[in-house]
C-alpha positions as CSV (number, residue, x, y, z in Angstrom):
1,M,113.7,98.5,73.9
2,T,116.7,96.6,74.5
3,S,116.1,92.6,75.1
4,T,118.3,89.3,76.2
5,V,116.9,85.7,75.9
6,E,117.0,83.7,79.0
7,T,115.4,80.5,80.3
8,P,114.2,81.4,83.9
9,A,114.6,78.9,86.7
10,E,111.5,76.8,87.7
11,V,110.1,78.5,90.9
12,G,106.3,76.7,91.0
13,S,107.1,73.6,92.8
14,G,109.9,74.5,95.0
15,G,108.1,77.5,96.5
16,P,109.4,81.1,97.1
17,G,112.6,81.2,99.2
18,G,112.5,77.4,99.3
19,S,109.9,77.4,101.9
20,G,106.7,77.5,100.0
21,G,105.0,75.0,98.0
22,P,102.6,74.9,95.1
23,G,99.8,77.1,95.3
24,R,102.3,80.1,96.5
25,H,102.9,81.7,93.4
26,V,100.9,84.3,91.6
27,K,101.6,86.4,88.2
28,V,100.7,89.8,89.8
29,A,101.0,90.6,93.6
30,I,99.6,93.9,94.7
31,I,100.6,95.4,98.1
32,G,97.8,97.5,99.8
33,T,93.7,97.8,99.2
34,G,93.2,101.2,99.1
35,F,92.0,103.0,95.8
36,S,95.2,102.0,93.9
37,G,95.4,98.4,95.0
38,L,91.6,97.7,94.5
39,G,91.4,99.8,91.3
40,L,94.0,97.3,89.7
41,A,92.3,94.4,91.1
42,I,89.1,95.3,89.3
43,R,91.1,96.6,86.1
44,L,92.6,93.1,86.0
45,R,89.2,91.4,86.3
46,Q,87.7,93.4,83.7
47,Q,90.4,92.3,81.5
48,G,89.5,88.4,82.2
49,S,92.7,88.0,84.5
50,D,92.2,86.3,88.1
51,D,96.2,85.3,88.4
52,F,96.6,87.9,91.0
53,L,96.4,88.4,94.9
54,L,96.3,91.5,97.4
55,F,98.3,91.7,100.2
56,E,96.8,93.6,103.1
57,R,98.4,94.4,106.6
58,A,95.2,95.2,108.2
59,G,92.0,93.4,108.5
60,E,89.9,95.4,106.4
61,I,90.2,97.1,102.8
62,G,90.4,100.9,102.7
63,G,93.9,102.3,103.1
64,T,93.9,105.7,104.3
65,W,90.2,105.9,104.5
66,R,90.1,103.1,106.8
67,D,92.9,104.1,109.1
68,N,92.0,107.8,109.3
69,T,88.7,108.0,111.7
70,Y,89.5,111.2,113.1
71,P,86.4,113.6,113.5
72,G,85.2,115.6,110.6
73,C,87.3,113.6,108.3
74,A,86.4,113.9,104.6
75,C,87.1,114.3,101.0
76,D,88.0,118.0,99.5
77,V,87.3,116.7,96.1
78,M,83.9,116.2,94.4
79,A,82.7,112.6,95.1
80,L,81.9,112.0,91.6
81,L,85.5,112.7,90.9
82,Y,86.9,111.1,93.8
83,S,85.6,107.5,92.5
84,Y,86.6,105.2,89.7
85,S,85.1,106.3,86.4
86,F,84.9,102.5,85.6
87,A,82.8,102.1,89.0
88,P,80.4,104.9,89.0
89,R,78.0,105.2,92.0
90,A,75.1,108.0,92.2
91,E,74.2,107.8,95.7
92,W,76.5,110.2,97.1
93,K,74.9,112.3,100.0
94,T,76.9,115.3,99.8
95,T,79.1,116.8,97.1
96,F,82.3,116.1,99.2
97,A,81.8,112.7,100.8
98,K,82.8,112.2,104.4
99,R,85.1,109.5,105.5
100,D,82.4,106.7,106.0
101,E,81.0,107.2,102.7
102,V,84.1,106.9,100.9
103,L,85.2,103.8,102.8
104,E,81.8,102.3,102.2
105,Y,82.2,103.1,98.4
106,L,85.2,101.1,98.3
107,K,83.8,98.2,100.2
108,W,80.8,98.2,97.6
109,C,83.5,98.1,94.9
110,T,85.2,95.2,96.6
111,E,82.2,93.1,96.6
112,R,80.7,94.4,93.5
113,Y,83.6,93.2,91.3
114,G,84.3,90.0,93.8
115,I,87.6,91.2,94.6
116,R,87.4,90.0,98.2
117,P,88.5,86.1,97.6
118,F,92.0,87.4,96.1
119,I,92.8,89.5,99.3
120,R,95.1,88.2,101.9
121,F,94.3,90.1,105.1
122,H,96.9,90.4,107.9
123,H,99.6,89.7,105.4
124,E,102.0,92.7,105.9
125,L,104.9,92.8,103.4
126,L,107.8,92.4,105.3
127,G,110.3,92.4,102.5
128,A,110.5,91.9,98.7
129,R,113.5,90.9,96.6
130,W,113.9,90.4,93.2
131,D,115.2,87.4,92.0
132,E,117.4,87.6,88.8
133,A,117.8,84.1,87.7
134,A,114.1,83.1,88.2
135,K,112.7,86.5,87.1
136,V,110.3,86.5,89.9
137,W,109.7,88.6,93.2
138,R,110.3,86.8,96.2
139,L,107.8,88.3,99.1
140,H,108.1,87.8,102.6
141,T,105.0,88.5,104.5
142,S,103.9,88.2,108.1
143,Q,101.7,85.2,107.0
144,G,104.5,83.3,104.8
145,D,106.2,83.7,101.4
146,Y,105.2,84.0,97.9
147,T,106.5,84.5,94.4
148,A,105.2,86.8,91.9
149,N,106.0,87.7,88.3
150,V,105.2,91.4,88.8
151,L,104.8,93.4,91.9
152,V,102.6,96.4,92.4
153,T,102.9,98.7,95.3
154,G,99.4,100.5,96.2
155,T,100.5,101.6,99.5
156,G,100.4,105.5,98.3
157,Y,102.0,108.6,100.2
158,L,99.6,108.9,103.0
159,S,99.8,105.5,104.9
160,D,102.5,105.9,107.4
161,P,102.4,109.2,110.1
162,S,105.0,111.5,110.3
163,I,106.0,112.1,113.9
164,P,107.8,115.3,114.5
165,D,111.4,115.3,116.0
166,I,110.4,117.4,119.0
167,E,112.7,117.4,122.3
168,G,110.9,116.0,125.2
169,L,107.9,114.7,123.0
170,S,108.4,110.9,124.4
171,S,108.3,112.3,127.9
172,F,104.9,113.9,127.8
173,E,102.4,112.0,130.5
174,G,99.0,113.0,129.1
175,A,97.2,111.6,126.1
176,M,99.2,111.8,122.6
177,F,98.2,110.6,119.3
178,H,98.5,111.3,115.7
179,S,95.5,112.2,113.6
180,A,96.0,109.1,111.7
181,N,95.7,107.0,114.9
182,W,92.8,108.8,116.5
183,D,92.2,107.5,120.3
184,H,88.5,107.5,120.5
185,D,88.6,106.3,124.0
186,F,90.1,109.5,125.3
187,E,87.4,111.9,126.5
188,L,88.1,115.3,125.1
189,K,85.3,117.2,126.5
190,G,86.5,120.1,128.8
191,K,90.3,118.9,128.5
192,R,93.2,121.2,127.6
193,V,94.5,120.4,124.1
194,A,97.3,121.2,122.0
195,V,97.3,120.6,118.2
196,I,100.5,120.7,116.3
197,G,100.2,121.5,112.7
198,S,97.6,123.1,110.6
199,G,97.4,121.0,107.3
200,A,94.5,119.1,105.8
201,S,93.5,116.8,108.5
202,A,94.0,119.6,111.1
203,I,91.6,121.9,109.2
204,Q,89.1,119.1,109.5
205,F,89.3,117.7,112.8
206,V,90.1,121.0,114.8
207,P,86.5,122.4,113.8
208,A,84.9,119.2,115.0
209,I,86.6,119.1,118.5
210,Q,86.9,122.8,119.2
211,P,83.3,123.2,120.7
212,E,83.9,120.4,123.0
213,V,87.2,120.9,124.3
214,G,87.9,123.4,127.3
215,H,90.9,124.9,125.5
216,L,92.7,124.4,122.4
217,D,96.3,125.4,121.7
218,L,97.2,125.7,117.9
219,Y,100.6,125.3,117.3
220,Q,101.0,126.7,113.2
221,R,104.2,126.8,112.1
222,T,102.9,128.6,108.9
223,P,99.3,129.5,108.0
224,P,97.7,127.8,105.1
225,W,95.8,129.2,102.1
226,V,92.1,128.2,102.7
227,G,89.3,128.5,100.3
228,P,85.7,128.2,100.7
229,K,84.1,124.4,100.4
230,P,81.1,124.6,98.4
231,N,79.5,121.6,99.9
232,K,75.9,120.6,99.4
233,N,73.3,117.9,100.4
234,I,72.2,115.6,97.2
235,G,68.5,115.5,97.1
236,A,66.6,112.3,95.9
237,S,65.7,114.0,92.7
238,H,69.2,114.7,91.6
239,I,70.2,111.2,92.6
240,W,67.4,110.0,90.4
241,V,68.7,111.7,87.6
242,R,72.3,110.7,87.8
243,K,71.0,107.0,87.8
244,H,68.4,107.4,85.1
245,V,69.6,110.1,82.7
246,P,72.2,108.6,80.2
247,G,75.6,110.0,80.4
248,Y,74.6,112.5,82.9
249,Q,76.9,111.4,85.6
250,K,79.8,110.8,83.5
251,F,79.3,114.6,82.0
252,R,79.1,115.9,85.6
253,R,82.2,114.2,86.8
254,N,84.2,115.1,83.2
255,F,83.3,118.5,83.9
256,N,84.5,118.6,87.3
257,M,87.7,117.0,85.8
258,W,88.4,119.4,83.1
259,G,87.4,122.5,85.1
260,R,90.1,121.7,87.5
261,E,92.7,121.6,84.9
262,I,92.1,125.3,84.9
263,V,93.6,125.7,88.3
264,A,96.7,123.7,86.9
265,F,97.1,126.9,84.2
266,F,97.0,129.2,87.2
267,M,99.5,127.4,89.3
268,S,101.8,127.2,86.5
269,D,103.0,130.6,87.3
270,P,103.0,132.5,91.0
271,K,101.7,135.6,89.5
272,K,98.8,134.0,87.5
273,A,97.8,132.2,90.9
274,S,98.2,135.2,93.0
275,Q,95.6,137.2,90.8
276,S,93.1,134.4,90.8
277,I,93.2,131.5,93.2
278,Q,94.9,133.3,96.1
279,G,92.5,136.2,95.5
280,M,89.5,133.9,96.2
281,A,91.3,132.7,99.4
282,A,92.2,136.0,100.6
283,K,88.6,137.0,100.2
284,H,87.4,134.0,102.0
285,L,89.8,134.7,104.8
286,K,88.8,138.6,104.7
287,K,85.1,137.3,105.2
288,S,85.4,134.9,107.7
289,V,87.9,137.1,110.1
290,A,87.0,140.4,110.9
291,D,90.1,141.4,113.4
292,E,92.7,142.9,111.1
293,Q,95.5,142.0,113.4
294,L,94.5,138.2,113.6
295,R,94.0,138.1,110.1
296,A,97.4,139.5,109.0
297,R,98.6,136.4,111.3
298,L,96.4,133.9,109.4
299,T,97.7,135.5,106.0
300,P,100.5,133.2,104.5
301,D,103.7,134.6,103.3
302,Y,104.0,132.5,100.5
303,A,102.2,131.9,96.9
304,V,99.0,129.9,97.1
305,G,99.5,126.1,95.9
306,C,103.2,126.2,97.1
307,K,101.6,124.1,100.0
308,R,98.5,122.0,99.4
309,L,95.6,124.5,99.2
310,L,92.8,123.6,101.6
311,F,89.1,124.3,101.6
312,S,87.0,124.8,104.7
313,N,83.9,126.8,105.9
314,T,84.6,126.1,109.4
315,W,88.0,126.3,110.1
316,Y,88.3,130.3,110.5
317,P,85.2,130.2,112.8
318,A,86.6,127.5,114.9
319,I,90.2,129.0,115.5
320,T,89.0,132.4,116.1
321,S,86.8,131.1,118.9
322,A,87.1,132.3,122.5
323,N,88.6,128.8,123.6
324,V,91.7,128.7,120.8
325,D,94.9,130.3,121.0
326,I,96.7,130.2,117.8
327,V,100.5,129.9,118.4
328,S,103.0,130.9,116.0
329,D,106.1,131.1,118.1
330,G,107.3,127.6,117.4
331,I,107.8,124.7,119.7
332,S,111.1,124.8,121.9
333,R,110.2,121.3,123.6
334,V,107.9,119.2,125.5
335,T,107.7,118.6,128.9
336,P,105.8,115.9,130.9
337,T,102.6,118.3,131.5
338,G,102.9,120.6,128.4
339,V,104.2,122.5,125.5
340,V,107.1,125.2,125.6
341,D,107.2,127.5,123.0
342,S,110.4,129.2,121.2
343,N,109.9,132.2,123.6
344,G,109.9,129.8,126.6
345,R,106.3,130.1,127.9
346,E,105.0,126.6,128.8
347,R,101.3,125.8,128.3
348,P,100.1,123.1,130.2
349,V,97.9,120.5,128.4
350,D,96.2,117.4,128.8
351,A,96.4,115.7,125.4
352,I,98.6,116.4,122.4
353,I,97.3,115.8,118.9
354,L,99.8,115.5,116.2
355,G,98.3,116.7,112.9
356,T,101.8,116.8,111.2
357,G,100.8,114.5,108.1
358,F,102.6,111.5,106.7
359,R,106.1,110.4,105.1
360,A,105.2,111.4,101.5
361,T,108.7,111.7,100.3
362,S,110.4,109.1,102.4
363,R,108.5,106.0,101.6
364,P,108.6,103.2,104.3
365,I,107.9,100.5,101.9
366,A,111.2,101.7,100.2
367,E,113.2,100.1,103.0
368,R,111.3,96.7,102.2
369,V,111.9,96.2,98.6
370,Y,115.2,95.2,96.9
371,G,115.6,95.1,93.2
372,R,118.7,94.2,91.1
373,G,121.9,93.3,92.8
374,G,120.1,93.5,96.3
375,V,119.9,97.3,96.3
376,S,117.1,98.5,98.5
377,L,114.7,101.3,96.8
378,A,115.6,103.2,99.9
379,D,119.2,103.3,98.8
380,A,118.2,104.1,95.4
381,W,116.5,106.9,96.4
382,S,119.3,108.3,98.9
383,D,119.2,111.5,96.9
384,G,115.4,111.6,96.4
385,M,112.8,109.9,95.0
386,A,112.7,109.3,91.0
387,G,111.1,107.2,88.5
388,H,109.6,106.9,85.1
389,R,106.4,107.9,84.5
390,G,105.5,108.0,88.2
391,T,105.5,104.0,88.0
392,T,108.7,102.4,87.2
393,I,112.2,102.7,88.8
394,A,115.6,101.8,87.2
395,G,117.0,98.8,88.8
396,F,113.9,97.4,89.9
397,P,112.6,94.9,87.1
398,N,108.8,94.1,87.2
399,L,108.1,96.8,89.7
400,F,105.2,99.1,89.3
401,M,104.5,101.8,91.9
402,M,101.1,103.2,92.1
403,L,101.4,106.8,93.1
404,G,105.1,106.8,92.9
405,P,107.5,109.9,92.5
406,N,105.8,113.1,90.9
407,T,102.3,111.6,90.9
408,T,100.7,114.1,93.7
409,L,98.3,116.5,92.4
410,G,97.9,120.1,94.0
411,H,94.7,121.0,91.6
412,S,92.4,117.6,91.0
413,S,91.7,114.3,92.2
414,Q,94.3,111.7,93.0
415,T,91.9,109.0,91.4
416,V,92.6,110.4,88.2
417,M,96.2,109.8,88.1
418,I,95.5,106.6,89.6
419,E,93.4,105.4,86.7
420,A,96.1,106.8,84.4
421,Q,98.5,104.5,86.1
422,L,96.1,101.5,85.8
423,A,96.2,101.7,82.2
424,Y,99.9,101.8,82.3
425,I,100.1,98.6,84.2
426,I,97.7,96.8,82.4
427,D,99.0,97.4,79.2
428,A,102.4,96.4,80.5
429,V,101.2,93.0,81.6
430,R,99.4,92.4,78.4
431,Q,102.6,93.4,76.4
432,M,104.6,91.1,78.5
433,D,102.1,88.1,77.8
434,K,102.0,88.9,74.2
435,R,105.6,88.9,73.7
436,G,106.6,86.4,76.1
437,L,108.8,88.6,78.3
438,T,109.8,87.3,81.5
439,S,111.4,90.8,82.7
440,V,110.7,94.8,82.0
441,E,112.9,97.2,83.4
442,V,113.1,101.1,82.8
443,R,116.4,102.0,81.1
444,P,118.2,104.4,83.4
445,E,118.7,106.8,80.4
446,A,115.1,107.2,80.0
447,Q,114.1,107.6,83.7
448,A,116.8,110.4,83.4
449,A,115.5,112.0,80.6
450,Y,111.9,111.7,82.1
451,N,113.1,113.4,85.1
452,E,114.8,116.2,83.2
453,R,111.8,116.9,81.4
454,L,109.8,117.1,84.8
455,A,112.3,119.6,86.1
456,G,111.6,121.9,83.3
457,L,107.8,121.6,83.6
458,L,108.3,122.3,87.7
459,H,110.7,125.5,87.1
460,G,108.7,128.4,87.6
461,T,105.6,126.9,88.9
462,V,104.0,128.0,92.5
463,W,105.2,124.4,93.5
464,N,108.9,125.3,93.2
465,A,108.3,128.9,94.4
466,G,110.8,130.8,96.7
467,S,112.0,129.4,99.7
468,C,108.4,127.9,100.5
469,A,109.0,124.6,102.4
470,S,106.3,121.9,101.9
471,W,105.9,118.3,102.4
472,Y,106.2,118.1,98.6
473,L,109.8,118.7,98.9
474,D,112.4,115.9,99.8
475,A,115.5,116.1,102.2
476,N,117.4,117.9,99.4
477,G,114.7,120.4,98.6
478,R,113.7,118.6,95.4
479,N,110.1,118.5,94.6
480,S,109.5,114.9,93.9
481,S,105.9,114.5,94.6
482,I,104.0,117.0,92.6
483,W,103.0,116.4,89.0
484,P,103.4,119.9,87.9
485,T,100.8,120.2,85.0
486,Y,97.9,119.0,83.5
487,T,96.5,115.5,84.1
488,W,95.6,114.9,80.6
489,R,99.3,115.3,79.8
490,F,100.0,112.6,82.4
491,R,97.1,110.4,80.8
492,G,98.7,110.7,77.5
493,L,102.0,109.6,78.8
494,T,100.4,106.2,80.3
495,K,97.8,105.6,77.9
496,K,100.2,102.8,76.4
497,F,103.2,101.1,77.9
498,D,106.4,102.6,76.2
499,L,108.1,99.6,76.0
500,E,110.9,101.2,73.8
501,S,112.0,102.8,77.2
502,Y,112.5,99.4,78.9
503,Q,115.2,96.5,78.7
504,V,113.6,93.3,78.5
505,T,114.1,89.7,78.9
506,V,112.6,86.8,76.7
507,A,112.0,83.5,77.8
508,T,112.7,80.4,75.6
509,G,110.6,78.0,77.4
510,A,110.3,77.0,80.9
511,G,107.8,75.4,83.5
512,V,105.0,77.4,84.3
513,P,104.8,78.4,88.0
514,A,101.7,77.0,90.1
515,R,98.9,79.5,90.5
516,A,97.9,81.0,93.9
517,A,95.1,79.8,95.8
């Protein structure tokens, strides 16, 4: 830890940017109300703090679970694990919860822990700038300006759709929408539909719409590895046990969490993965697709896990149905009435559905956050995302990013990583209060050393195997997304805030900014 002693400027009465007033300052500003943002708010309240606000661009909480309303939307992680350990709920209807149930859970948490009064809906973050003199973040939102001592982004990596750069896409005259912005007003029944992409979203909505459409062309660049999904209905007696038998639900959650660490062991080596997980997926494919030639077209040519491993019992039956054509030739261009493949064949369609994922390695919020010296996070990441312990970034004091660089999981529940980061941030705020720190900023050399260790952990794993192209990789081919080992290691790294890795400033005394309304 290196420190300097400064007297911060007054920010309370003058307001942020000179245009605000009393009540426009808050200790902790949280951007987003998905699992990350709500989780931090709950933890802060449990610690006895209410000096925070959540800024949400929409009119309701939920993040990606609010926005993704496509048919068949569901979780592929056991519901008991895809929920907060500090906010358990027994009444899950199935092993793997559907979208509406996950969203309802988040709303339940919001009400149970009294978070709603702290949310500012329809407050989109338009810009955030670090004020070095005042040691505050100046936030410009669609509903006015604020200041905050600490800024936490909880926008995740599945919040902004990725639109493919295909010639003529904008010229299409039929219905066209991304899976994250599903057009429920468009009647799919009997229509000719083109689906571009065969990832985690498509694997859910294609089986849901296939029986309804007249014909479906699935444009598949590379087939995914797909395993069976052991989904079961949860009976009343099982729910009773969860509610009334002490420790049972916690045991089941932890059993699933630790069991998934075995998957990380297999994925540490492509050879191990091919002999275990890949064999399971290949068996599922063989059982589901009888035609050998078609099965060969649906067999990936890369190590399992290089791209996200998917789970479905309905994918293969849907895409092998008579009204589905699998197009693997690639897309040359889109015309006003159809899609032209790389062989020049045009297939007329009434609608195009983009199952092309999200801007996971090019975070839109990075274009709106400016740190020390007015440098944007996007510019700081011009060579790829990088951070310290997935949470802080050199050059951006008092900024904490939930689900930041290298926190994506290929083997377990993202909530495990979120909770680990919550512990790290809570301890950081606690240490800042205890020591009278006005700013904490990770030292560049500490961040560089951390990323060097990450590169070593990634080396030789399925996530860096061969020439496999996935959304885990950035424009430079670097894997800036995946946490490449066991979650218990990350939890150990984030259990306490490593103040020795930071340069800090200490206040000598100044006025206390007014609290937020």
